[in-house]
N, C-alpha and C positions, 0 to 999 in steps of 0.2 A: 504493499502498500504506498504513504507518503506519510512524511517525514516532518512532525511537527513542534517546534521550538515553541517553548509555552515559558513567557518570562514573568513570575508570580514570587513575590516575595510573603506571601503565607503558605508558611508548606503542608497544609491541609486541604487547601484548593488545587496548589501542585499537586499532591499525591490521587484525588480525586478525579480530574482531568485528564492527568498519565493514565491511571487504569481502566479510565470508561475508554480513553482512543487506543492503547495499546489491545485490551480488551476485542474492540474491533479491527485488530492488524496494522493498526497505524506503529509507527517508530518514532518514539518522542524523546527530545532535546530539553533539557530542564537549567532555568539561569534563575538566579535567587534574588538576581537585581539589574539594572539597565548595563552597568559595564559589563559584566558579564557575559548579558545578553548580548549585547554588540560583539564582542568576542565571539561569541558562538556564530552567530549567523552569517561572520565575515567569515570563518572557517569553513563551514557548508550548511551552503543555503538551501534552509527546509521548504519544503512545498506550501507552508504557511505559517504565520508567527502570531500568538495569542499574546497577547502583552497587556498588563494589567497599568492602570494610566497613573497610580497613584506609590509608584517605586520609590523607595528612601533612599535612594541615590542621583538618580536622572529624573526626569517627568516625564509624563508618556508624553507631550508637547513634542519636547527637544528629541527624545528615542525615537519615536516613527519618522521627525525631520532627519533623523541622521543615517537612519537608514534609508529613507528613500533619497538621499543625496547621492548614493551608490548607486551606478549605472548598470551594476548586478540585480541590485535589488528593486526598481521603480517598479516592476510587476508585481513583484510578492505579493500576496495577502495580507494584510496585518490588519489582525483585529482585534477590536478594542475589549480587555478582557474584566469588565469593571464590576462592582459593588455599587455605584452611582446610581441616583435614579434614572428610573431608564430614558425620561426625554432629556435628560441635561448629556446623560452616558451618548444619547444618541447626537445631539446633536456640537457637543465636544470630539467626538470622534469624526466625524466628518470636519469640523475646523482642525483636526491635528495631521488628516491626512489617511485617516482607516480607511479601510474597507468596508467595514463595520462593526456590530458590537455584538459582545456576549455576556447578559446579567449574571452576576453573583447573588447569590447561591445560584447554581446551575440546575437545571431540570435533570437530572439523569435521563428521563426518559427522552428527552429530544438532543440534548449535546454534541452526539457524536455527528448527527442527522448536519445540528445547524455548523459546524465546523467544515462539513465535507462538502458542505454548498459552497464555500467559499475555494477549495481544492479543486472543484467541480469548475466553477467559473474562469479560475485560472485555466484548467488543460481546456479548456472550450477558448477562452481569449486564442491561446496559442494556435489552436488548431486553424483558426480564422486568418493569422496573421500570416 
């Protein structure tokens, strides 16, 4: 399947997301802060990134901007992974340059399909190019 990078400083959130995605056959990389996330995404470009917008070291806007400035990452699906109220999260994610939002706490029944939508979109847009 696909490789997904989760940039999340809450270990419980990272564990739950990892467990669900691995059970669905995805490979998962985890970074617990923004600096580590940038290093991992530069070492190996994943198929999608879930990024917590409230990391302790780098704010979400800066982190997403750093990824978007890299030519190899400009089409990488970046999904805000946040506990912010949904209306605020959608507005901020759009302003930050994210492709979408997944609200925490996650719905374990729909989480994998939510992530898969972004990966499928990436694959579809490659086919069109």
